[in-house]
N, C-alpha and C positions, 0 to 999 in steps of 0.2 A: 512869207512868215517868219517871225523871228523867235517863236518861242513854240515848242510842241511837247506834249506828255506823252510819254515819260521820259523822252530826252528833249534837250533844248539845244538852241543854236540858230542859225540862219539856214532854212531849208524850204524846199517847195513843197507844198502840202498837196497830198491826194486824198479827196473827200472819201474814197473807199475804205482809207485807213481810220476812219473814226476820230477825226480831230474836234468833232463837235459833240457837245453834251445838252441834256436837258437843263433849262434853268429852273424847274419847279417841279414837284412830283407830280405823277398821273397815276391815278387809281384804275386798276382794271378789275378788281373784285373788292369792295371796300373793305378795308381793315386786314386784308388777306394777300393780295396781289397787287403789286404796284410797281412802278419806275421811279427811283429816286432822282433829286435834283442831281445833277453831275454825271448821269448815266450816259455813257457813249453812245451815239445814234449813227446809223447810215442816213445820211441826208441826200436828197436828190430833186430834181425838177422845181428848183426855185423860180418863182415867178411872183411879180406883184407883190412882193412882200410875205409870201407863202413858200413852203417847201413841204416836200413828203419826208416823214421820218420814221423809222423802223429799226428794230433791233436785226442785225444779220440773220438771212434766212437759214444760214447753215447752223445758227446757234438756236435756232426755233424750231427747226423739223420736228414732228411729233409731239410739241408742246402746245397746250391751249390754257388760257387765251393768249392770242398774239396782240403786238401793238404795231399798227400801221395807220399813220393820221397824216392828215394835211394840216400843218399847225404855222402860225405866224413865225417868221424869222426871229422876232424880239423875244420868243420863248426859247431861243437857242443861245448857246454860248461856246466858246473855245474852251477845250480842256484845260482845266487848271484854272479857269475864272470861276469856279463855283467851290465854295468853301466844303470840303469833306470832312467827316468825322470817322474815327477809326475804333469802332467797338471791339472789345476784347473777346475772343472765343475761349468761353471758360469750358465747355463741354462739347469739343469739337468730334463729329463722327463722320466718315466716309460713306458716300451712296453711289450707286451706278445703276444704270437701266431706266425703266419707267416708274416714276413715282407718282401716284395718284394722292392729291392734296385735298385735305377736308377742312371746313371751318371748325369741327369739333369731332372726337372720336365717335365712330359709328354713323356718322352722316355721311351722304352721298358726295362724291368728289364734286370739287368747285374748280380745280385746274390740274393739269397733267404736265409733268416735267420729264422730257426724255433727257437723259444724260448718257453722252456717247463716251465718257471717261469718268473715271473716279472724281467726284467732287466732295469736299468738305463743308459740312453745314455745322450750326450751332444746334444744339438739343437743348430745348428750354423746360421740357417736361415729359413725363412719361406716364401712361396709364395702360396697364396691361401690355397688349402687343402693339398699342399706338404710342408714335412719339411727336410731340411738337417740335419742329424744325423750323429753322429761319436761315435766311441768306440774302445777299444783296447783289442785285445785277451790276452794280457799279464796280463790284470786286472780281469779277471773271466774266467768263463766255456763257452767260445765263440769259435766258429770254426774258426774265422779269424777277423781281425781289419778291420774296414772299415769307408769311409767317402762318403756317397752318399745319394740321395733324396729317400723319400718314402711317399707314400699318407695314408698309415695304419695308423689308428687311435691309439693314445697313451692310455696306461693303466689307466691314470688320466682322460680320456675324459669321461663326464658324463653318456654316455649310457652303460658303462662298468661295474659301480657300484660295483667296486670291492675294492675301497680304504680303507685302515685300516686293511684288511683280511691277507694281505701278510707281513711277517716279513723278510726285507732284510737287508744285511749289507751295510750300506754307509760309507765309510772309511771317517773319520774325521782328522787322524793323520798318519804318517809314522815313523817308529823306525830310529834312525841315530846311534844306538849302539845296543848291546845286552841288552834284558830286561828279567828280572826274572818274570816268570808269575806264579799266585798261583791258586788253586781250588776254594778258597774262601776267604774273609777277615781275616778270623780266622784261616787259614792253618799254620800251623809252619815251612812249607818248601816249595820251590818253586817246581812246577810239572814239567815246561818246560821252556827252555830259548828262546824267540823270537829272531830271527836274525835281524841284519840290513837290511833296506829297505823293510820292511814289512808294507803294509797299514792295518789298523784296525778303528774300530768305538768305540768311548769311550762314557760312559755313565756317570751317576751321581755319584760324590765320595761318599765313605762311610769309616769312620773310617781310613783315611790316605790312602785309597786305591781307584782305580778307575775301573770299569768294562769295558772290552773291547771284542769286537767281530771281529774275522777274518774269512773270507770266508774259508769254508772246515777244519776249526780247531776250535773245541769246549770244554768247560769245563762242567763239571757235573751240575754246578747250571745254569739253564736256558741257557745253551749253552755258558755261558760267563766264561772267565778267568779274573784274577784280577792282576793288577800291582800297586806296590806304587806310589802315587801321586808325591814324590818327584823325583822318576825315571822318569815319564812321563815327567816333567819339563826339565829335564836333557839331556834325551836320546830320545826324539822324538820331532818332528814338526809338527805344525798344517797345514793342507792342505788348510786352508781358508787365504785369504791375510791379 
């Protein structure tokens, strides 16, 4: 393989590392729960043009509905081959634990989302104690994408008392071209190459470099990798308006 997302180069690819994505959207609950085109999948058992595709079990434990289907290999593609969009989070809010999702306030649950760590979702609307929230599985370790209502409290609500204890990656930029990433600002050579269309969080600049954090990809220094500040301005764009 000569290109792998979120890094690129010449590598051997392990199918367990999710280099395969869906080419088209798959609905689980119409209009409310789905998997986007471009969602990474665990794929195995390929035979006669078909393969078993599923989200990793560790991401789906305790959540419903689940996706595990035998689909045509033509419905699958390599990560980075499906064009992605980058919606802005205008009203982000953190959630943790078990969320029951409903089609409308007061209605029975249509899905359950078990979160083992704090996750940030978009809040689209609020009605009393109910919030309409949305997120995409393509952007993190979620079993599915959704747009639904929940009355479960957010992780930022006062009675949870966990603010400041969790360190999450909140993307601020997306790469528009390949970016050389270094283990530290003083490193003599790049450690990896970040592929185009990778979301990452940018920190404070230091010596002409800026630290970045990418979900599931970390460097040796506090989990950060470093890119040249001039490269950031030329080959990445801000997710802020």
